[in-house]
Biopython code that builds the backbone (N, CA, C, O; Angstrom):
import numpy as np
from Bio.PDB.StructureBuilder import StructureBuilder

atoms = [
    (1, "MET", "N", (32.819, 104.661, 207.845)),
    (1, "MET", "CA", (33.166, 104.546, 209.239)),
    (1, "MET", "C", (34.128, 103.383, 209.429)),
    (1, "MET", "O", (34.050, 102.368, 208.737)),
    (2, "ARG", "N", (35.012, 103.550, 210.360)),
    (2, "ARG", "CA", (35.978, 102.495, 210.652)),
    (2, "ARG", "C", (36.015, 102.239, 212.149)),
    (2, "ARG", "O", (35.888, 103.155, 212.962)),
    (3, "THR", "N", (36.191, 100.977, 212.489)),
    (3, "THR", "CA", (36.395, 100.588, 213.881)),
    (3, "THR", "C", (37.518, 99.571, 213.915)),
    (3, "THR", "O", (37.894, 99.013, 212.884)),
    (4, "LYS", "N", (38.049, 99.335, 215.095)),
    (4, "LYS", "CA", (39.113, 98.347, 215.255)),
    (4, "LYS", "C", (38.617, 97.210, 216.126)),
    (4, "LYS", "O", (37.737, 97.381, 216.970)),
    (5, "ILE", "N", (39.201, 96.056, 215.902)),
    (5, "ILE", "CA", (38.907, 94.890, 216.721)),
    (5, "ILE", "C", (39.914, 94.871, 217.862)),
    (5, "ILE", "O", (41.112, 95.044, 217.638)),
    (6, "THR", "N", (39.431, 94.659, 219.088)),
    (6, "THR", "CA", (40.331, 94.595, 220.236)),
    (6, "THR", "C", (41.041, 93.248, 220.273)),
    (6, "THR", "O", (40.718, 92.345, 219.501)),
    (7, "LYS", "N", (42.006, 93.120, 221.172)),
    (7, "LYS", "CA", (42.721, 91.850, 221.340)),
    (7, "LYS", "C", (41.762, 90.730, 221.726)),
    (7, "LYS", "O", (42.021, 89.561, 221.441)),
    (8, "ARG", "N", (40.665, 91.080, 222.368)),
    (8, "ARG", "CA", (39.676, 90.081, 222.792)),
    (8, "ARG", "C", (38.638, 89.805, 221.707)),
    (8, "ARG", "O", (37.682, 89.066, 221.944)),
    (9, "GLY", "N", (38.813, 90.388, 220.518)),
    (9, "GLY", "CA", (37.894, 90.144, 219.406)),
    (9, "GLY", "C", (36.630, 90.973, 219.455)),
    (9, "GLY", "O", (35.657, 90.652, 218.772)),
    (10, "GLN", "N", (36.620, 92.031, 220.244)),
    (10, "GLN", "CA", (35.435, 92.868, 220.370)),
    (10, "GLN", "C", (35.489, 94.039, 219.395)),
    (10, "GLN", "O", (36.561, 94.528, 219.037)),
    (11, "VAL", "N", (34.306, 94.473, 218.979)),
    (11, "VAL", "CA", (34.182, 95.610, 218.063)),
    (11, "VAL", "C", (33.188, 96.592, 218.674)),
    (11, "VAL", "O", (32.133, 96.184, 219.160)),
    (12, "SER", "N", (33.512, 97.863, 218.653)),
    (12, "SER", "CA", (32.572, 98.893, 219.105)),
    (12, "SER", "C", (31.742, 99.349, 217.917)),
    (12, "SER", "O", (32.265, 99.589, 216.828)),
    (13, "VAL", "N", (30.436, 99.465, 218.144)),
    (13, "VAL", "CA", (29.546, 99.962, 217.093)),
    (13, "VAL", "C", (29.491, 101.483, 217.240)),
    (13, "VAL", "O", (29.132, 101.985, 218.305)),
    (14, "PRO", "N", (29.838, 102.218, 216.194)),
    (14, "PRO", "CA", (29.838, 103.678, 216.284)),
    (14, "PRO", "C", (28.473, 104.232, 216.692)),
    (14, "PRO", "O", (27.432, 103.677, 216.340)),
    (15, "ALA", "N", (28.497, 105.337, 217.442)),
    (15, "ALA", "CA", (27.263, 105.954, 217.941)),
    (15, "ALA", "C", (26.293, 106.271, 216.810)),
    (15, "ALA", "O", (25.087, 106.071, 216.958)),
    (16, "GLU", "N", (26.794, 106.757, 215.697)),
    (16, "GLU", "CA", (25.931, 107.099, 214.559)),
    (16, "GLU", "C", (25.173, 105.865, 214.057)),
    (16, "GLU", "O", (23.992, 105.952, 213.722)),
    (17, "VAL", "N", (25.852, 104.726, 214.007)),
    (17, "VAL", "CA", (25.218, 103.477, 213.561)),
    (17, "VAL", "C", (24.178, 103.040, 214.583)),
    (17, "VAL", "O", (23.073, 102.649, 214.206)),
    (18, "ARG", "N", (24.512, 103.098, 215.872)),
    (18, "ARG", "CA", (23.562, 102.700, 216.921)),
    (18, "ARG", "C", (22.292, 103.540, 216.860)),
    (18, "ARG", "O", (21.186, 103.015, 216.988)),
    (19, "LYS", "N", (22.455, 104.845, 216.663)),
    (19, "LYS", "CA", (21.284, 105.733, 216.594)),
    (19, "LYS", "C", (20.440, 105.437, 215.361)),
    (19, "LYS", "O", (19.215, 105.342, 215.442)),
    (20, "ARG", "N", (21.101, 105.293, 214.231)),
    (20, "ARG", "CA", (20.368, 105.079, 212.974)),
    (20, "ARG", "C", (19.619, 103.748, 212.968)),
    (20, "ARG", "O", (18.495, 103.671, 212.471)),
    (21, "LEU", "N", (20.242, 102.694, 213.521)),
    (21, "LEU", "CA", (19.606, 101.373, 213.546)),
    (21, "LEU", "C", (18.772, 101.143, 214.802)),
    (21, "LEU", "O", (18.144, 100.096, 214.962)),
    (22, "LYS", "N", (18.775, 102.142, 215.697)),
    (22, "LYS", "CA", (18.012, 102.050, 216.952)),
    (22, "LYS", "C", (18.392, 100.795, 217.725)),
    (22, "LYS", "O", (17.531, 100.010, 218.124)),
    (23, "ILE", "N", (19.690, 100.620, 217.931)),
    (23, "ILE", "CA", (20.175, 99.473, 218.696)),
    (23, "ILE", "C", (20.902, 99.974, 219.937)),
    (23, "ILE", "O", (21.385, 101.106, 219.977)),
    (24, "GLY", "N", (20.970, 99.130, 220.929)),
    (24, "GLY", "CA", (21.630, 99.498, 222.171)),
    (24, "GLY", "C", (22.120, 98.259, 222.889)),
    (24, "GLY", "O", (22.266, 97.200, 222.280)),
    (25, "PRO", "N", (22.374, 98.387, 224.187)),
    (25, "PRO", "CA", (22.847, 97.240, 224.961)),
    (25, "PRO", "C", (21.871, 96.069, 224.846)),
    (25, "PRO", "O", (20.656, 96.260, 224.811)),
    (26, "ASN", "N", (22.409, 94.884, 224.789)),
    (26, "ASN", "CA", (21.652, 93.622, 224.700)),
    (26, "ASN", "C", (20.990, 93.388, 223.350)),
    (26, "ASN", "O", (20.234, 92.427, 223.206)),
    (27, "THR", "N", (21.248, 94.231, 222.361)),
    (27, "THR", "CA", (20.752, 93.973, 221.008)),
    (27, "THR", "C", (21.567, 92.829, 220.420)),
    (27, "THR", "O", (22.795, 92.834, 220.494)),
    (28, "THR", "N", (20.886, 91.852, 219.839)),
    (28, "THR", "CA", (21.570, 90.734, 219.192)),
    (28, "THR", "C", (21.808, 91.094, 217.734)),
    (28, "THR", "O", (20.909, 91.566, 217.039)),
    (29, "LEU", "N", (23.037, 90.860, 217.286)),
    (29, "LEU", "CA", (23.400, 91.144, 215.899)),
    (29, "LEU", "C", (23.648, 89.842, 215.158)),
    (29, "LEU", "O", (24.280, 88.929, 215.688)),
    (30, "GLU", "N", (23.154, 89.759, 213.940)),
    (30, "GLU", "CA", (23.372, 88.599, 213.061)),
    (30, "GLU", "C", (24.481, 88.964, 212.085)),
    (30, "GLU", "O", (24.408, 89.993, 211.413)),
    (31, "TRP", "N", (25.507, 88.123, 212.008)),
    (31, "TRP", "CA", (26.623, 88.338, 211.086)),
    (31, "TRP", "C", (26.460, 87.380, 209.921)),
    (31, "TRP", "O", (26.341, 86.171, 210.119)),
    (32, "VAL", "N", (26.455, 87.915, 208.701)),
    (32, "VAL", "CA", (26.331, 87.100, 207.495)),
    (32, "VAL", "C", (27.586, 87.330, 206.662)),
    (32, "VAL", "O", (27.913, 88.464, 206.314)),
    (33, "ILE", "N", (28.285, 86.239, 206.345)),
    (33, "ILE", "CA", (29.511, 86.325, 205.560)),
    (33, "ILE", "C", (29.187, 85.991, 204.109)),
    (33, "ILE", "O", (28.638, 84.928, 203.821)),
    (34, "GLU", "N", (29.525, 86.890, 203.205)),
    (34, "GLU", "CA", (29.316, 86.691, 201.766)),
    (34, "GLU", "C", (30.634, 86.990, 201.069)),
    (34, "GLU", "O", (30.992, 88.151, 200.869)),
    (35, "GLY", "N", (31.351, 85.937, 200.700)),
    (35, "GLY", "CA", (32.669, 86.133, 200.096)),
    (35, "GLY", "C", (33.603, 86.759, 201.108)),
    (35, "GLY", "O", (33.822, 86.200, 202.182)),
    (36, "ASN", "N", (34.156, 87.916, 200.776)),
    (36, "ASN", "CA", (35.055, 88.632, 201.683)),
    (36, "ASN", "C", (34.354, 89.775, 202.411)),
    (36, "ASN", "O", (35.007, 90.674, 202.941)),
    (37, "THR", "N", (33.033, 89.739, 202.434)),
    (37, "THR", "CA", (32.257, 90.816, 203.038)),
    (37, "THR", "C", (31.436, 90.279, 204.199)),
    (37, "THR", "O", (30.872, 89.188, 204.122)),
    (38, "ALA", "N", (31.373, 91.054, 205.276)),
    (38, "ALA", "CA", (30.517, 90.711, 206.414)),
    (38, "ALA", "C", (29.382, 91.726, 206.467)),
    (38, "ALA", "O", (29.607, 92.935, 206.422)),
    (39, "ARG", "N", (28.163, 91.214, 206.563)),
    (39, "ARG", "CA", (26.989, 92.080, 206.716)),
    (39, "ARG", "C", (26.430, 91.827, 208.106)),
    (39, "ARG", "O", (26.346, 90.681, 208.547)),
    (40, "ILE", "N", (26.053, 92.883, 208.787)),
    (40, "ILE", "CA", (25.588, 92.778, 210.166)),
    (40, "ILE", "C", (24.158, 93.307, 210.240)),
    (40, "ILE", "O", (23.869, 94.415, 209.788)),
    (41, "PHE", "N", (23.265, 92.494, 210.819)),
    (41, "PHE", "CA", (21.859, 92.863, 210.925)),
    (41, "PHE", "C", (21.423, 92.814, 212.384)),
    (41, "PHE", "O", (21.686, 91.820, 213.061)),
    (42, "PRO", "N", (20.766, 93.854, 212.890)),
    (42, "PRO", "CA", (20.196, 93.766, 214.234)),
    (42, "PRO", "C", (18.955, 92.879, 214.188)),
    (42, "PRO", "O", (18.129, 93.004, 213.283)),
    (43, "LEU", "N", (18.829, 91.989, 215.161)),
    (43, "LEU", "CA", (17.665, 91.107, 215.234)),
    (43, "LEU", "C", (16.654, 91.681, 216.212)),
    (43, "LEU", "O", (17.040, 92.247, 217.234)),
    (44, "PRO", "N", (15.374, 91.545, 215.920)),
    (44, "PRO", "CA", (14.360, 92.030, 216.858)),
    (44, "PRO", "C", (14.403, 91.210, 218.138)),
    (44, "PRO", "O", (14.732, 90.024, 218.109)),
    (45, "SER", "N", (14.073, 91.836, 219.258)),
    (45, "SER", "CA", (14.091, 91.116, 220.534)),
    (45, "SER", "C", (13.024, 90.026, 220.558)),
    (45, "SER", "O", (13.200, 89.006, 221.224)),
    (46, "ASP", "N", (11.922, 90.228, 219.843)),
    (46, "ASP", "CA", (10.866, 89.219, 219.739)),
    (46, "ASP", "C", (10.583, 88.993, 218.256)),
    (46, "ASP", "O", (9.756, 89.694, 217.673)),
    (47, "PRO", "N", (11.271, 88.007, 217.629)),
    (47, "PRO", "CA", (11.117, 87.809, 216.185)),
    (47, "PRO", "C", (9.693, 87.488, 215.754)),
    (47, "PRO", "O", (9.284, 87.870, 214.658)),
    (48, "VAL", "N", (8.938, 86.801, 216.588)),
    (48, "VAL", "CA", (7.555, 86.469, 216.224)),
    (48, "VAL", "C", (6.734, 87.748, 216.122)),
    (48, "VAL", "O", (5.986, 87.937, 215.163)),
    (49, "ARG", "N", (6.874, 88.615, 217.101)),
    (49, "ARG", "CA", (6.127, 89.871, 217.086)),
    (49, "ARG", "C", (6.551, 90.753, 215.912)),
    (49, "ARG", "O", (5.721, 91.459, 215.339)),
    (50, "ALA", "N", (7.818, 90.718, 215.555)),
    (50, "ALA", "CA", (8.320, 91.541, 214.452)),
    (50, "ALA", "C", (7.651, 91.166, 213.130)),
    (50, "ALA", "O", (7.463, 92.030, 212.273)),
    (51, "PHE", "N", (7.290, 89.899, 212.951)),
    (51, "PHE", "CA", (6.677, 89.454, 211.696)),
    (51, "PHE", "C", (5.157, 89.394, 211.762)),
    (51, "PHE", "O", (4.503, 89.150, 210.748)),
    (52, "ARG", "N", (4.593, 89.611, 212.931)),
    (52, "ARG", "CA", (3.140, 89.538, 213.080)),
    (52, "ARG", "C", (2.479, 90.563, 212.164)),
    (52, "ARG", "O", (2.841, 91.739, 212.162)),
    (53, "GLY", "N", (1.510, 90.099, 211.393)),
    (53, "GLY", "CA", (0.776, 90.988, 210.499)),
    (53, "GLY", "C", (1.441, 91.216, 209.154)),
    (53, "GLY", "O", (0.923, 91.973, 208.333)),
    (54, "SER", "N", (2.578, 90.578, 208.913)),
    (54, "SER", "CA", (3.275, 90.825, 207.648)),
    (54, "SER", "C", (2.783, 89.919, 206.519)),
    (54, "SER", "O", (3.117, 90.148, 205.357)),
    (55, "GLY", "N", (1.994, 88.897, 206.848)),
    (55, "GLY", "CA", (1.495, 87.988, 205.818)),
    (55, "GLY", "C", (0.293, 88.563, 205.089)),
    (55, "GLY", "O", (-0.303, 89.547, 205.526)),
    (56, "LYS", "N", (-0.051, 87.941, 203.982)),
    (56, "LYS", "CA", (-1.210, 88.388, 203.215)),
    (56, "LYS", "C", (-2.477, 88.004, 203.959)),
    (56, "LYS", "O", (-2.538, 86.960, 204.610)),
    (57, "LYS", "N", (-3.468, 88.844, 203.858)),
    (57, "LYS", "CA", (-4.750, 88.548, 204.501)),
    (57, "LYS", "C", (-5.420, 87.389, 203.772)),
    (57, "LYS", "O", (-5.317, 87.258, 202.553)),
    (58, "GLY", "N", (-6.107, 86.552, 204.544)),
    (58, "GLY", "CA", (-6.839, 85.448, 203.965)),
    (58, "GLY", "C", (-6.009, 84.199, 203.714)),
    (58, "GLY", "O", (-6.505, 83.240, 203.122)),
    (59, "MET", "N", (-4.756, 84.193, 204.154)),
    (59, "MET", "CA", (-3.899, 83.034, 203.893)),
    (59, "MET", "C", (-4.403, 81.788, 204.621)),
    (59, "MET", "O", (-4.355, 80.691, 204.066)),
    (60, "VAL", "N", (-4.882, 81.942, 205.853)),
    (60, "VAL", "CA", (-5.374, 80.789, 206.608)),
    (60, "VAL", "C", (-6.591, 80.207, 205.909)),
    (60, "VAL", "O", (-6.715, 78.990, 205.774)),
    (61, "LYS", "N", (-7.485, 81.074, 205.468)),
    (61, "LYS", "CA", (-8.692, 80.617, 204.769)),
    (61, "LYS", "C", (-8.312, 79.843, 203.506)),
    (61, "LYS", "O", (-8.860, 78.774, 203.239)),
    (62, "ARG", "N", (-7.367, 80.393, 202.729)),
    (62, "ARG", "CA", (-6.936, 79.708, 201.504)),
    (62, "ARG", "C", (-6.258, 78.381, 201.814)),
    (62, "ARG", "O", (-6.464, 77.397, 201.103)),
    (63, "LEU", "N", (-5.455, 78.349, 202.865)),
    (63, "LEU", "CA", (-4.782, 77.105, 203.248)),
    (63, "LEU", "C", (-5.802, 76.039, 203.635)),
    (63, "LEU", "O", (-5.680, 74.885, 203.224)),
    (64, "LEU", "N", (-6.808, 76.420, 204.424)),
    (64, "LEU", "CA", (-7.837, 75.460, 204.834)),
    (64, "LEU", "C", (-8.638, 74.960, 203.632)),
    (64, "LEU", "O", (-8.955, 73.774, 203.553)),
    (65, "GLU", "N", (-8.966, 75.847, 202.703)),
    (65, "GLU", "CA", (-9.686, 75.428, 201.491)),
    (65, "GLU", "C", (-8.849, 74.440, 200.683)),
    (65, "GLU", "O", (-9.368, 73.448, 200.171)),
    (66, "GLU", "N", (-7.563, 74.717, 200.575)),
    (66, "GLU", "CA", (-6.671, 73.823, 199.835)),
    (66, "GLU", "C", (-6.577, 72.456, 200.516)),
    (66, "GLU", "O", (-6.564, 71.424, 199.845)),
    (67, "ARG", "N", (-6.511, 72.454, 201.849)),
    (67, "ARG", "CA", (-6.457, 71.183, 202.584)),
    (67, "ARG", "C", (-7.743, 70.380, 202.378)),
    (67, "ARG", "O", (-7.692, 69.164, 202.196)),
    (68, "ARG", "N", (-8.897, 71.057, 202.407)),
    (68, "ARG", "CA", (-10.172, 70.353, 202.191)),
    (68, "ARG", "C", (-10.228, 69.752, 200.790)),
    (68, "ARG", "O", (-10.682, 68.622, 200.610)),
    (69, "ARG", "N", (-9.766, 70.510, 199.799)),
    (69, "ARG", "CA", (-9.735, 70.028, 198.416)),
    (69, "ARG", "C", (-8.830, 68.801, 198.309)),
    (69, "ARG", "O", (-9.187, 67.817, 197.661)),
    (70, "ASP", "N", (-7.671, 68.861, 198.940)),
    (70, "ASP", "CA", (-6.757, 67.713, 198.928)),
    (70, "ASP", "C", (-7.398, 66.491, 199.580)),
    (70, "ASP", "O", (-7.259, 65.372, 199.087)),
    (71, "GLN", "N", (-8.103, 66.712, 200.696)),
    (71, "GLN", "CA", (-8.753, 65.593, 201.381)),
    (71, "GLN", "C", (-9.839, 64.971, 200.510)),
    (71, "GLN", "O", (-9.977, 63.749, 200.465)),
    (72, "ARG", "N", (-10.622, 65.823, 199.806)),
    (72, "ARG", "CA", (-11.660, 65.285, 198.916)),
    (72, "ARG", "C", (-11.026, 64.454, 197.803)),
    (72, "ARG", "O", (-11.527, 63.382, 197.464)),
    (73, "LEU", "N", (-9.925, 64.946, 197.236)),
    (73, "LEU", "CA", (-9.235, 64.197, 196.178)),
    (73, "LEU", "C", (-8.708, 62.866, 196.706)),
    (73, "LEU", "O", (-8.831, 61.835, 196.043)),
    (74, "GLU", "N", (-8.119, 62.893, 197.903)),
    (74, "GLU", "CA", (-7.596, 61.657, 198.490)),
    (74, "GLU", "C", (-8.721, 60.670, 198.764)),
    (74, "GLU", "O", (-8.583, 59.478, 198.490)),
    (75, "ASN", "N", (-9.841, 61.160, 199.305)),
    (75, "ASN", "CA", (-10.974, 60.281, 199.597)),
    (75, "ASN", "C", (-11.533, 59.679, 198.316)),
    (75, "ASN", "O", (-11.864, 58.494, 198.285)),
    (76, "GLY", "N", (-11.644, 60.474, 197.262)),
    (76, "GLY", "CA", (-12.128, 59.970, 195.978)),
    (76, "GLY", "C", (-11.188, 58.929, 195.406)),
    (76, "GLY", "O", (-11.642, 57.936, 194.839)),
    (77, "PHE", "N", (-9.895, 59.133, 195.541)),
    (77, "PHE", "CA", (-8.907, 58.177, 195.046)),
    (77, "PHE", "C", (-9.007, 56.872, 195.824)),
    (77, "PHE", "O", (-8.947, 55.791, 195.236)),
    (78, "GLU", "N", (-9.160, 56.966, 197.152)),
    (78, "GLU", "CA", (-9.274, 55.760, 197.976)),
    (78, "GLU", "C", (-10.541, 54.983, 197.627)),
    (78, "GLU", "O", (-10.513, 53.753, 197.583)),
    (79, "LYS", "N", (-11.656, 55.683, 197.377)),
    (79, "LYS", "CA", (-12.901, 55.009, 197.005)),
    (79, "LYS", "C", (-12.740, 54.285, 195.678)),
    (79, "LYS", "O", (-13.255, 53.179, 195.509)),
    (80, "SER", "N", (-12.026, 54.901, 194.728)),
    (80, "SER", "CA", (-11.848, 54.260, 193.423)),
    (80, "SER", "C", (-10.991, 53.007, 193.541)),
    (80, "SER", "O", (-11.135, 52.090, 192.732)),
    (81, "LEU", "N", (-10.111, 52.946, 194.518)),
    (81, "LEU", "CA", (-9.286, 51.752, 194.715)),
    (81, "LEU", "C", (-10.105, 50.603, 195.298)),
    (81, "LEU", "O", (-9.809, 49.437, 195.039)),
    (82, "ARG", "N", (-11.134, 50.927, 196.084)),
    (82, "ARG", "CA", (-11.949, 49.899, 196.730)),
    (82, "ARG", "C", (-12.939, 49.253, 195.768)),
    (82, "ARG", "O", (-13.375, 48.126, 196.003)),
    (83, "THR", "N", (-13.296, 49.935, 194.705)),
    (83, "THR", "CA", (-14.300, 49.368, 193.786)),
    (83, "THR", "C", (-13.672, 48.597, 192.660)),
    (83, "THR", "O", (-14.381, 48.062, 191.808)),
]
sb = StructureBuilder()
sb.init_structure("model")
sb.init_model(0)
sb.init_chain("A")
sb.init_seg("    ")
for serial, (resi, resn, name, xyz) in enumerate(atoms, 1):
    if name == "N":
        sb.init_residue(resn, " ", resi, " ")
    sb.init_atom(name, np.array(xyz, "f"), 0.0, 1.0, " ", f" {name:<3s}", serial, name[0])
structure = sb.get_structure()
């Protein structure tokens, strides 16, 4: 597919691309330049919601366990310095 840039620097997104990517008016597009190539990505209207549920289950539990372990190690190290 080919499009042209207007004098004002605007580009029309072909209908086929809009339908396939499910984008429309007010969709924000991210432009990434890699060498001589431009890649365009539609951004979700709510990025937080788009990633909700994508993490591994149990990550919070593992993070809290790791923090407790670190705190125990730090407390033990501090006690050894006092004696």
